[in-house]
Structures are given as C-alpha cells and as structure tokens.
C-alpha positions in Angstrom: 0.0 0.0 0.0 1.4 3.4 -1.0 2.3 5.8 1.7 1.2 9.1 0.1 2.9 11.4 2.7 6.3 9.7 2.1 5.7 9.8 -1.6 4.8 13.5 -1.7 7.8 14.5 0.4 10.0 12.4 -1.9 8.6 14.0 -5.0 8.9 17.5 -3.7 12.6 17.1 -2.9 13.2 15.2 -6.2 11.6 18.2 -8.0 14.0 20.6 -6.2 17.1 18.7 -7.3 15.7 18.5 -10.9 15.4 22.3 -11.0 18.9 22.5 -9.6 20.1 20.1 -12.3 18.8 22.4 -15.1 20.1 25.6 -13.4 23.5 24.1 -13.0 24.3 24.7 -16.7 25.0 28.3 -15.9 26.6 27.7 -12.5 30.4 28.5 -12.4 30.3 28.5 -16.2 33.5 29.9 -17.7 33.4 28.9 -21.4 31.4 27.1 -24.0 29.5 23.9 -22.9 30.3 22.5 -26.4 33.7 21.5 -25.1 34.5 18.3 -23.3 36.5 20.1 -20.5 33.4 22.3 -19.8 30.7 19.6 -20.1 32.6 16.6 -18.8 34.9 18.2 -16.2 33.1 21.3 -15.2 35.8 23.6 -16.6 38.4 22.0 -14.3 37.8 24.8 -11.7 35.9 23.3 -8.8 37.1 24.6 -5.5 37.5 22.8 -2.1 33.9 22.7 -1.1 32.5 21.8 -4.5 35.1 19.1 -4.9 34.4 17.7 -1.4 30.7 17.3 -2.1 31.3 16.1 -5.6 33.9 13.4 -4.8 32.0 12.5 -1.6 28.7 12.2 -3.6 30.6 10.2 -6.2 32.3 7.6 -3.9 29.6 7.2 -1.2 26.6 6.1 -3.3 23.0 5.1 -2.7 24.1 1.5 -3.0 26.6 2.1 -0.2 23.8 3.5 2.0 21.6 0.4 1.4 24.1 -2.4 0.8 26.6 -2.0 3.7 24.0 -2.0 6.5 22.1 -4.8 4.6 25.3 -6.9 4.7 25.7 -6.4 8.4 22.0 -7.3 8.8 22.5 -10.6 7.0 26.1 -11.5 7.7 27.4 -9.4 10.6 31.0 -8.1 11.0 32.2 -8.8 7.5 30.1 -5.8 6.4 32.4 -3.5 8.3 35.1 -4.1 5.7 33.8 -0.8 4.1 35.0 1.2 7.1 38.8 0.3 7.1 38.8 0.4 3.3 37.6 4.0 3.3 40.1 4.8 6.1 43.2 3.5 4.3 42.0 4.8 1.0 43.0 8.4 1.3 46.6 8.0 2.5 47.1 5.5 -0.4 45.8 7.8 -3.1 47.1 11.1 -1.7 50.2 11.4 -3.9 48.9 9.5 -7.0 45.9 11.8 -7.4 48.1 14.8 -7.2 50.4 13.4 -9.9 47.4 12.4 -12.1 45.9 15.9 -11.7 49.2 17.7 -12.7 50.0 15.7 -15.8 46.4 15.7 -17.0 46.1 19.4 -16.6 49.3 20.1 -18.5 48.4 17.8 -21.4 44.6 18.3 -21.4 43.9 14.7 -20.5 40.3 13.9 -19.7 40.4 10.2 -18.8 42.9 7.8 -17.2 43.2 6.1 -20.6 44.4 9.5 -22.0 47.2 9.4 -19.5 48.1 5.8 -20.4 48.2 6.8 -24.1 50.6 9.6 -23.4 52.7 7.7 -20.9 53.3 4.6 -23.1 52.5 5.9 -26.6 50.2 2.9 -27.0 46.7 3.4 -28.3 46.0 -0.3 -27.8 46.8 -0.2 -24.1 44.8 2.9 -23.7 41.8 1.2 -25.5 42.0 -1.7 -23.1 42.0 0.6 -20.1 39.1 2.6 -21.5 37.0 -0.5 -22.3 37.8 -2.0 -18.9 36.6 1.3 -17.2 33.4 1.3 -19.2 32.6 -2.3 -18.5 33.3 -2.0 -14.8 31.2 1.2 -14.5 28.0 -0.1 -16.1 26.9 -2.4 -13.4 27.9 0.2 -10.8 25.4 2.6 -12.4 22.8 -0.2 -12.4 23.3 -0.6 -8.7 22.3 3.0 -8.1 19.0 2.0 -9.5 18.8 -0.9 -7.0 19.1 1.7 -4.2 16.4 3.9 -5.8 14.1 1.0 -6.4 14.5 -0.2 -2.8 13.1 3.2 -1.7 10.3 3.1 -4.2 9.4 -0.4 -3.1 9.3 0.5 0.5 6.9 3.4 -0.2 4.5 0.9 -1.8 5.4 1.2 -5.5 6.1 -2.5 -5.8 4.3 -3.7 -9.0 5.6 -6.6 -11.0 6.5 -6.5 -14.7 7.8 -3.6 -16.8 5.2 -1.2 -15.4 6.7 -1.7 -11.9 9.9 -0.1 -13.2 8.0 2.9 -14.7 8.8 5.4 -11.8 12.5 4.4 -12.1 12.5 5.0 -15.8 10.9 8.4 -15.4 13.5 9.4 -12.8 16.3 8.4 -15.1 14.8 10.2 -18.1 14.8 13.4 -16.1 18.4 12.7 -14.9 19.4 12.1 -18.5 18.0 15.3 -19.7 19.5 17.7 -17.2 22.9 15.8 -17.3 22.8 16.2 -21.1 22.3 19.9 -20.7 24.5 20.7 -17.7 27.2 18.0 -17.7 29.3 17.5 -14.5 27.9 20.7 -13.0 24.5 19.1 -12.4 25.7 16.3 -10.0 28.2 18.7 -8.4 25.4 21.1 -7.5 22.9 18.4 -6.5 25.6 16.8 -4.3 25.2 19.7 -1.8 21.6 18.8 -1.2 22.2 15.0 -1.2 25.0 15.1 1.4 23.2 17.6 3.7 20.1 15.4 3.7 22.2 12.2 4.3 24.1 13.7 7.2 20.9 15.0 8.8 19.1 11.6 8.4 21.9 9.4 9.7 22.7 11.6 12.7 19.1 11.7 13.8 18.8 7.9 13.3 21.9 6.9 15.3 20.9 9.2 18.2 17.2 8.4 18.3 17.0 4.7 17.5 19.4 3.3 20.0 17.7 5.3 22.7 14.3 3.9 21.6 15.6 0.3 21.4 17.4 0.1 24.8 20.9 1.2 23.9 23.8 -0.2 21.9 24.5 -3.1 24.3 21.0 -4.4 23.7 21.3 -3.9 20.0 24.5 -5.9 19.8 23.1 -8.6 21.9 20.1 -8.9 19.6 22.3 -8.9 16.5 24.5 -11.7 17.9 21.5 -13.8 18.9 19.9 -13.6 15.5 23.1 -14.1 13.5 24.2 -17.1 15.5 21.0 -19.0 14.5 21.6 -21.7 11.8 20.4 -21.0 8.3 19.4 -23.4 5.5 21.3 -21.3 3.0 24.5 -21.7 5.0 24.2 -25.5 5.4 22.9 -25.4 8.9 25.8 -23.2 10.1 25.3 -19.8 11.8 24.3 -17.0 9.4 27.1 -14.8 10.7 28.6 -13.1 13.8 29.3 -9.7 15.1 33.0 -10.7 15.3 35.1 -12.0 12.5 35.8 -15.7 12.3 38.9 -17.7 11.3 37.5 -18.3 7.8 36.7 -14.7 6.9 39.5 -12.7 8.4 41.7 -12.9 5.3 38.7 -12.1 3.1 38.0 -9.0 5.3 41.6 -7.8 4.9 42.0 -8.4 1.2 38.5 -7.1 0.4 39.3 -3.9 2.3 42.7 -3.4 0.7 41.5 -4.5 -2.8 38.5 -2.1 -2.6 40.8 0.7 -1.5 43.1 0.1 -4.4 40.2 -0.1 -6.8 38.1 2.9 -5.9 40.2 5.7 -7.5 40.9 3.5 -10.6 37.2 3.8 -11.5 36.8 6.5 -14.2 34.2 8.4 -12.2 36.6 8.9 -9.3 39.3 10.2 -11.7 36.7 12.6 -13.2 36.0 14.1 -9.8 39.8 14.6 -9.3 40.4 16.2 -12.7 37.5 18.6 -12.2 39.2 20.3 -9.3 40.9 23.6 -9.5 44.4 22.6 -8.3 46.6 20.4 -6.2 45.9 22.4 -3.1 42.2 21.7 -3.4 43.0 18.0 -3.7 45.3 18.0 -0.7 42.6 19.6 1.5 40.0 17.1 0.2 42.2 14.0 0.9 42.3 15.3 4.5 38.6 16.1 4.8 37.0 13.3 2.9 37.5 10.7 5.7 34.6 12.5 7.4 32.4 10.4 5.2 33.9 7.3 6.8 32.5 8.4 10.1 29.1 8.7 8.4 29.6 5.3 6.8 30.5 3.7 10.2 27.3 5.1 11.8 25.2 4.0 8.9 26.6 0.5 8.9 25.5 0.0 12.5 21.9 0.6 11.4 22.0 -3.0 10.0 22.3 -4.2 13.6 19.6 -1.7 14.7 17.2 -3.2 12.1 17.8 -6.6 13.7 17.0 -5.3 17.2 13.9 -3.5 15.8 12.6 -6.8 14.3 12.5 -5.2 10.8 11.9 -7.5 7.8 12.9 -6.7 4.2 10.2 -5.9 1.7 9.2 -8.7 -0.6 9.9 -8.0 -4.3 6.6 -8.7 -6.1 8.5 -9.4 -9.4 10.7 -12.1 -7.9 8.7 -13.2 -4.9 11.8 -13.0 -2.7 12.6 -10.6 0.2 14.8 -7.8 -1.0 17.6 -7.3 1.5 18.4 -3.9 0.0 15.1 -2.5 1.5 16.2 -3.2 5.1 17.3 0.4 5.9 14.3 2.0 4.1 12.0 -0.4 5.9 13.7 0.5 9.2 13.0 4.2 8.6 9.5 3.4 7.5 8.7 1.4 10.7 10.5 3.6 13.3 9.8 7.2 12.1 6.9 9.2 11.0 6.0 9.5 7.4 7.4 13.0 7.1 10.9 12.1 8.3 10.8 8.8 6.4 10.0 10.7 3.2 13.0 12.9 3.8 15.2 9.9 4.4 13.9 8.2 1.2 14.6 11.4 -0.8 18.2 11.4 0.6 18.8 7.9 -0.6 17.1 8.5 -3.9 19.0 11.6 -4.6 22.1 9.7 -3.5 21.5 7.4 -6.4 21.2 10.2 -9.0 24.5 12.0 -8.1 26.9 9.1 -8.6 24.8 7.7 -11.6 25.3 11.0 -13.4 29.0 11.2 -12.7 29.6 7.6 -13.7 27.7 8.0 -17.0 29.7 11.2 -17.7 33.0 9.4 -17.0 32.1 6.4 -19.2 31.0 8.8 -21.9 34.4 10.6 -21.7 36.2 7.3 -22.1 34.2 6.4 -25.1 34.6 9.8 -26.7 38.4 10.3 -26.1 39.7 6.8 -26.3 37.4 5.0 -28.8 35.5 7.6 -30.9 38.4 10.1 -31.4 41.2 7.6 -31.4 39.6 5.1 -33.9 36.5 6.5 -35.5 37.0 10.2 -36.0 40.6 11.4 -35.4 39.9 14.9 -36.7 36.9 15.5 -34.4 36.7 19.0 -33.1 36.1 19.8 -29.4 32.4 20.6 -30.3 32.0 17.2 -31.9 33.7 15.5 -28.9 31.3 17.2 -26.5 28.2 16.2 -28.6 29.5 12.6 -28.8 30.0 12.5 -25.1 26.5 13.8 -24.4 25.0 11.1 -26.6 27.2 8.4 -25.1 26.1 9.4 -21.6 22.5 8.8 -22.6 23.3 5.3 -23.9 25.2 4.4 -20.7 22.3 5.5 -18.5 19.7 3.6 -20.4 22.0 0.6 -20.7 22.1 0.6 -16.9 18.3 0.8 -16.8 18.3 -2.3 -19.1 20.2 -4.2 -16.4 17.3 -3.7 -14.0 14.6 -4.3 -16.5 15.9 -7.5 -18.0 18.3 -9.0 -15.5 17.5 -10.0 -11.9 18.8 -7.1 -9.7 20.5 -9.7 -7.4 22.6 -10.6 -10.4 23.4 -6.9 -10.9 24.8 -6.9 -7.4 27.0 -9.8 -8.2 28.1 -7.9 -11.4 29.3 -5.0 -9.2 31.5 -7.4 -7.3 32.9 -8.6 -10.6 33.4 -4.9 -11.6 35.8 -4.5 -8.7 37.8 -7.4 -9.9 37.8 -6.0 -13.4 38.9 -2.5 -12.6 41.8 -3.7 -10.4 43.4 -5.1 -13.5 44.2 -1.5 -14.7 46.2 -0.7 -11.6 49.7 -1.5 -13.1 49.0 0.5 -16.3 47.5 3.5 -14.5 48.6 3.8 -10.9 52.1 2.2 -11.1 52.8 4.1 -14.3 52.5 7.4 -12.4 55.8 6.5 -10.7 57.8 4.3 -13.2 57.7 3.2 -16.8 59.9 0.1 -16.0 57.0 -2.2 -16.8 56.8 -2.7 -20.6 53.6 -1.9 -22.4 53.3 -5.4 -23.9 54.0 -6.8 -20.4 51.1 -4.7 -19.1 48.8 -6.1 -21.8 49.9 -9.7 -21.0 49.4 -9.1 -17.2 45.9 -7.6 -17.9 44.9 -10.6 -20.1 46.1 -13.2 -17.6 44.8 -11.4 -14.5 41.4 -10.8 -16.1 41.1 -14.4 -17.4 42.1 -15.9 -14.1 39.9 -13.6 -12.1 36.9 -14.4 -14.2 37.6 -18.1 -13.9 37.8 -17.9 -10.1 34.5 -15.9 -10.0 32.8 -18.5 -12.2 33.4 -21.3 -9.7 31.9 -19.4 -6.7 28.3 -20.5 -6.0 25.7 -18.6 -4.1 23.5 -21.0 -2.1 21.1 -18.2 -1.0 20.0 -17.6 -4.6 20.6 -21.0 -5.9 23.3 -19.7 -8.4 26.1 -22.1 -9.2 28.4 -19.5 -10.8 29.3 -15.8 -10.2 27.7 -16.0 -6.8 30.1 -13.5 -5.1 33.7 -12.5 -4.8 34.8 -14.6 -1.7 36.8 -17.6 -2.8 37.8 -20.4 -0.4 41.6 -21.1 -0.6 41.1 -24.8 -1.4 39.8 -23.8 -4.8 43.1 -22.0 -5.8 45.1 -24.0 -8.2 48.6 -23.5 -9.7 49.0 -25.6 -12.8 46.9 -28.3 -11.3 48.5 -28.1 -7.8 46.2 -27.3 -4.9 48.5 -25.6 -2.3 45.6 -25.0 0.2 43.6 -28.2 -0.2 41.0 -28.6 2.5 41.2 -24.9 3.7 38.0 -23.1 4.4 39.7 -19.7 4.7 38.3 -17.2 2.2 40.0 -14.5 0.1 38.9 -11.7 -2.2 39.2 -12.8 -5.8 40.2 -9.3 -7.0 43.3 -9.4 -4.8 44.4 -12.8 -6.2 43.8 -11.7 -9.8 45.8 -8.5 -9.2 48.8 -10.4 -7.8 48.8 -12.7 -10.8 48.6 -9.7 -13.1 51.6 -8.1 -11.5 53.7 -11.2 -11.5 53.1 -11.8 -15.2 53.8 -8.1 -16.0 57.1 -8.2 -14.1 58.2 -11.5 -15.6 57.4 -10.5 -19.2 59.1 -7.2 -18.7 62.3 -8.9 -17.6 62.2 -11.2 -20.7 61.6 -8.2 -23.1 64.3 -6.2 -21.5 66.7 -9.1 -21.7 65.8 -9.4 -25.4 66.6 -5.6 -25.9 62.9 -4.6 -26.3 62.1 -1.4 -24.5 59.1 1.1 -24.3 58.7 3.8 -26.9 59.0 7.5 -26.1 57.2 9.0 -23.1 55.0 12.0 -24.0 54.9 13.1 -20.4 57.8 15.0 -18.8 58.9 14.6 -15.2 58.0 18.3 -14.6 54.4 17.5 -15.4 54.1 15.5 -12.2 54.7 18.6 -10.1 52.9 21.3 -12.1 50.6 23.2 -9.9 47.8 25.7 -10.6 50.4 28.5 -10.7 52.5 26.8 -13.4 52.8 28.8 -16.6 52.5 25.4 -18.5 48.8 25.2 -17.4 47.8 28.5 -19.0 47.3 27.3 -22.6 44.9 24.7 -21.3 42.8 27.2 -19.5 42.8 29.5 -22.5 41.7 26.8 -24.7 38.8 25.8 -22.5 37.6 29.4 -22.2 38.0 30.1 -25.9 36.2 29.0 -29.0 34.8 25.5 -29.3 37.4 24.6 -31.9 40.4 25.6 -29.8 43.1 23.1 -29.2 43.2 21.9 -25.6 46.5 20.1 -25.4 49.1 22.4 -23.9 52.2 20.4 -24.8 53.1 17.0 -26.3 
C-alpha cells in the first residue's frame, strides 16, 4: 500500500534537485558547454567545497547506503570491511591523485586512458584501459537503480513486470535530460543537497533509534542472537557473527585493501579529481573526505539496529523473494513518522542520482576520447567531442536501466563485485605508471589478459546457495579452490580470500616476468609523451595557462598544452 505522505515528500525534494540540475548549466560556467572540458569536467575549476561534495557524492553512493547495512543485517561483522577500506583509501591515493591531476592538466587529459596513451604511446593499451573502465562502471550505475528501487518499493510502489519499473524509468529520463544539458555541474550542485540530507538523516537515526531500542548493548546482543542462528542457506551453520571468524578474516583484509586500491581507478573517481581547480584543493580534500567514513560507520550500524527492531525486508513482487536492499528504508518506515521517512527516502534516492550522473559522464568521456576520437574520427573538433560524449552518456544511462529491466537485480549486485575485480586489473597501467615506466607496455597487456582471465575463472566457480546460483555468486573464494598448474596448495582450507586481490597479484607477477624477458631481449618502451616536470605542475605553473585559455575560448580551440 502506497504511503502518500512519504511519496509527496520524496517527489517535492526530487523536484527541487531536478530544478537545480537544469540551473547548473550556468553555474560557475567559464566557457562554451560545447567543449569536453566544460561539459565533462566542469571547466576544471571546482574549489575545495564543491570538490568535497562532488567526490563524496561520487564515492559514497546510494548502493553504499543500502548495501553496507544490509550486509551487516545478513552476515554481521564482514560488512564492516567498508570502514577500514575508506580509512586507508586516502593515504594510499594522496600522492597518486596529485600526480594524475598535474600531468592531466598540462596535457589536457580527460580520462585515465588518455594518461596511459601519453605515458606509453600505446593506443591499444589505452583502449584496453578505456573498455575496462566502461565495463566496470556499467553495473555500478545499475546498482544505483537498485538503491532507488529499494526506496520506491518501501513506499509501496512494488508492482511486477515492466510497469513496476516505470517510476524508475521516469526518474532516469529526467536525470538524462539535465545531465545532457548541464554536464558535470549538475551532479556537483545536487551533491550539496544530497549530502546535507544524508548527514541529517543518519545523525538523527543513530541518536534516536538506540535510545528507543534500549541502547547499543541491547542492539549488539540482539544482533548476535539472530546471526548465531543456523540457516538453511549456510548449510545449517550460523548466518554470521558480530565478530570476524577464522574463515573470513583474510577475506576481510583483502577485500578492504583491494577495494581501497580499486576505488580511485574507477573512471568516475578520476573525473572528480580532474575537475578540481588545483593540487591544493585535492590536498585539502584528501584530508577532509574521511569525514564520510565516520558517516559510513554510523550508517553500517543501522544494520544491527534493524535486527533489534525486528524489521523484515520488503518482498519484491516481481521475484517473490525478500529484497535485502530494502532493510534500511524499511527501518526508517517502521520507526519514524511519514514526514521524516520521506526525507530519508529522498536522501537515498538523490544519493542514487548523483553518482549515476558522474559515472555516466565518466564512461562517456572514455568512449569519446579513447574510442571515438582515437579510432573512429581522429579529426573530431572539441564541439564534436562534446556532442558525442552527451549522446554516449544517454546510452550508458539507459544501458544501466536495461540491467534492471531485463536482469535479476540480485545478479546486478554480483556484477558489481565482478566490476571491482575488473577495474583492479588496470592498476599496473594507471597507478604504477605514475611513478615508473619500467613495466613494458606489452607486459602490461599480458598481465591484464592473464589477470582478467584468471579472475573471471575464479569468479565463475563461486556458488551462491542463498540464490541457488552455481556461478558468479560473489567474490569470496575459499583457498582450497586456488590451483597453480593443477596443484592445490591449500587443499581442505575453508579460509576465504577476495578474488580481485588474487587476480591483481597474478597480473603483477606476469607483468614483471614478461618485462624482464623483453628487456633481456633488448625490447624497450617507446618515447614518453609526459615529462617529469608534469608530475609537479601546480595551478600556478605557466604550462597550465594554454589549457585554461583553450577551455575558455572558441569550441574549436586546441586543448593540449604540450606534447
């Protein structure tokens, strides 16, 4: 049954951000929107506050807000991997993002594949990085729809069939239109509203709900009692625990580290970095962004709160199964009045639109710069690039909608786990290349092929008893399934590990070995189009001025400052 108060509040706030999305076309506008730097990177001049909200809205998505507490609700302590991963993330990427910003600003690079193209002079390696980024991003966008649909389902919009997805489709049509017009400025401006709402909702929830339910001690006791009960889907073993066990500690560590290494390899993360005004802005943000980790930790605990409150997930009428992603919306629906619940639902829904817009823009930039311009239309003008990117962003958005319309959303969640394994395979070519060109470009390609193939094989042998799926049922692999040329070094072990971490290690080993062989044979990399000085160029550097002039000038102006 539809809750009309919640739905009206949700629609009013959704209308507000829609208006902001259209108005954003003129916000901080410094040049022609028919230019990829203006449309796809916001003119490269976002300051500290805008960058903080943009990158925060980009990295902490609606799926994060529904999936992390849902994982604690169903499995317990393992769900807390998201907390250490976002804590170690910023020290790890502090220096690499500064280097990426500098060399990209000097040369007018828009995507990480642009950097790879210039660093190694290999259009094939750049193409592989671009395609990898697009493939890994698509299910990530689809999962924002999972978060939005969880909210709609909780409010009572839970019909089966294509018509049940109609509100979602309307929301994404609106998103597509204002993103097409305003580019990156739209999600940057909307991120202010999204994050303010999210902070307000979570702070109220973590103060009010524990007091209502008898305090945190009672909540943890209830969570442990429920998770310790045997489950048919786990073979009669306990569902989980509020403490890590011997079998999932390694998985916890490798999943946290692997996720931290992967996050800023995603093209949407790089887009947020390149849109900032300068290195000083990025330095301040790498210090301030961990504030979101505090929010995430508080939010994760709501999974235990839902157990103590006796909340049950909403059944998906299309599949007939309980949808675990609705557990936090259902908690708000049952414990708060309709007005506050409507605000909370709007926060989660808007939290889906911001990252979805940034991800679609980032994927469109990859297509335009590293496929369309490189292979289909080398003489494309900046105006043609911008128009191609706008069209590509529409295709990406509705491709993500197709995931939800024609594929079981639970399978889309599994695809996101696969996406993390996929994007990690670009780490040697993108992140390591920021510091050394010792690895040969052909060795990087060989490492990518072997790492990707082995990672997909390992994912294909992981079942999911809860859904009855025999393949691609998650990213946690028991060590006894690891084989090395038919040898089982961990036979009988029940310890689990993150597949992405294993595949990355294999990738690096192959890349190093092949590089040694090529160097021994006298085969070396071609010329480097980036200079050492590029890695230290700041916003005050005179080398950056031609780029700024090109962005602010006519649509046909050349962006690249130096080659």
